[in-house]
C-alpha positions, -999 to +999 in steps of 0.1 A: -014+303+082-007+271+056-046+251+049-047+214+053-076+197+039-100+175+062-099+144+064-137+128+063-143+093+067-164+070+054-179+035+040-199+021+018-212-017+006-191-025-027-185-063-036-210-074-013-183-064+019-184-027+034-155-011+028-144+017+054-123+047+035-107+084+044-108+108+015-100+143+012-103+170-017-132+177-036-145+147-050-127+141-092-130+114-115-092+118-111-075+111-082-048+096-058-053+062-048-035+050-016-030+016-005-017+001+026+002-023+038-005-052+067-012-053+087-023-022+094-050+001+077-058+035+062-043+048+096-010+047+079-019+082+055-036+098+085-003+125+081-006+125+040-042+131+032-048+162+045-018+175+025-021+159-002-057+168-002-052+201-006-041+197-046-064+163-050-091+143-046-078+114-024-091+084-015-075+057+010-101+027+019-092-002+046-086-030+021-115-063+038-095-080+062-077-049+080-090-018+098-124-012+100-138-028+064-156-063+072-136-089+077-158-122+070-140-154+079-121-170+059-142-201+058-165-176+044-146-151+023-117-163+003-084-138+005-066-129-023-048-102-037-073-102-075-101-105-058-097-076-032-089-057-059-122-057-077-135-048-042-115-018-042-118-014-076-162-019-073-153+011-046-136+036-070-163+029-096-191+039-064-168+069-058-171+079-103-128+077-098-118+069-137-079+074-133-051+076-108-021+080-092-016+047-075+002+047-041+010+010-028+030-003+001+041-038+008+004-060+010-014-032-008+012-039-039-002-072-054-037-053-051-026-023-068-005-042-098-039-061-099-058-027-107-029-015-131-023-046-156-059-048-158-065-015-166-034+004-173-052+030-193-068+038-157-030+041-141-014+080-145+016+070-121+029+047-101+040+056-062+058+024-043+068+026-009+087-006+003+064-030-019+082-058-043+074-066-077+108-081-083+128-114-073+159-087-062+139-074-033+131-111-019+160-115-001+173-152+023+146-138+049+118-151+021+136-187+026+112-206+047+083-190+028+090-203-002+098-233+010+061-229+022+044-221-009+055-246-026+048-276+000+024-256+024+029-286+053+028-283+091+066-288+092+072-255+070+043-237+086+059-245+119+095-229+103+080-197+091+086-165+116+058-163+139+049-128+132+011-131+141+017-120+179+020-090+200+059-088+191+057-095+157+032-074+145+057-046+170+084-061+149+071-055+119+075-013+126+111-018+149+125-046+128+158-037+121+166-001+133+185+017+150+178+033+181+175+067+171+150+059+144+128+033+166+118+058+195+107+080+164+075+055+158+043+064+178+037+028+199-003+038+193+005+022+155+013-016+163-011-013+195-042-006+170-025-028+146-025-058+168-062-049+181-075-053+147-052-088+140-063-106+175-104-101+169-113-141+161-104-155+130-080-125+117-050-138+125-058-168+095-074-142+075-040-124+077-021-157+069-045-162+039-027-128+030+003-144+036+000-175+014-019-156-014+016-134-023+032-164-041+006-157-064+021-117-066+054-136-072+043-158-098+030-125-117+061-107-117+068-113-151+034-102-160+043-066-141+075-066-160+056-065-192+033-040-180+067-019-164+080-020-202+051-013-220+033+015-203+062+030-185+041+046-161+059+077-143+069+061-110+081+079-076+099+055-053+098+058-017+121+033+009+126+025+038+163+019+040+161-007+073+133-029+062+139-066+065+117-078+045+122-063+011+157-057+001+170-024-010+179-041-045+143-038-055+151+004-060+179-010-086+151-031-103+125-005-104+151+013-120+164-006-143+126-014-155+113+020-156+121+050-177+101+076-159+113+074-126+126+091-091+138+071-059+140+092-030+154+066+005+154+072+038+166+065+072+132+043+081+118+012+080+091-007+069+066+017+078+084+047+061+051+073+075+055+068+105+084+088+111+087+109+075+047+113+065+056+150+060+088+145+035+063+123+021+038+140+017+059+167-002+071+148-028+034+134-036+022+169-042+050+172-065+048+140-084+010+141-082+010+179-095+040+170-124+016+138-132-015+158-135+000+185-156+011+158-182-024+156-190-040+193-195-074+180-195-074+172-155-083+202-135-060+207-108-076+219-071-057+248-064-035+257-034-056+268-003-084+250-015-097+235+018-129+212+031 
């Protein structure tokens, strides 16, 4: 019988906010940290955590503004990726996590890269799943966003895609998918996201994340320097039907990193909704390989379970 680790659901006060997180495996100063995208939460990792927790300590926080972490109104809290990276870092410090393999996707990617560039010695490996860090991945679909970032007028805002609706939330999951892939998606995911997103003021919180993304794009040069200097081992996972992040991003990572592997799936933006089992297996192998390169890290033996 194959064992899986139990997922624990906890919260802590850090950085003035209550942060909800999921964890699996035995607590350790070395971990795997999973950062979700938008408009989702750590719920995205529900099928990955029990499998990966058999081999490592795994932490998946709800980034403030999403899931069940605090979501103060925008007039009381400034939502920036840099600021939120300090909150996530405070959570990891509070949990005693010193080094980690870092999984980033979508809007979790800017948060993760602030962690990586601020403390590159703490990041043992990098897993990128439909997350952008190069101009190559931002195609024409981002043209209206670029115009708004350059000139944030009401007219330019009105020209943006109307994604802050139930239909827009659903399309984040299903947009660009062929019918046989779309029918693999459980609808609970976008219904749960919309339930959280439709809370009073939360749409504006999400819009602040979108507006601050311009500062992530402005950091692409700094991120390129981080890649070139530190060369973190990288596992890249990509849903090829993603309408937001172009598949050209895969080659951009390939050109930047020397220890690199890529897996492209017949999937969309939310790859874990349809290919969690395949991703979990790849994460276990990648994590064990990275940890094996650092002999002082004690591995959790296969068969461990809470």
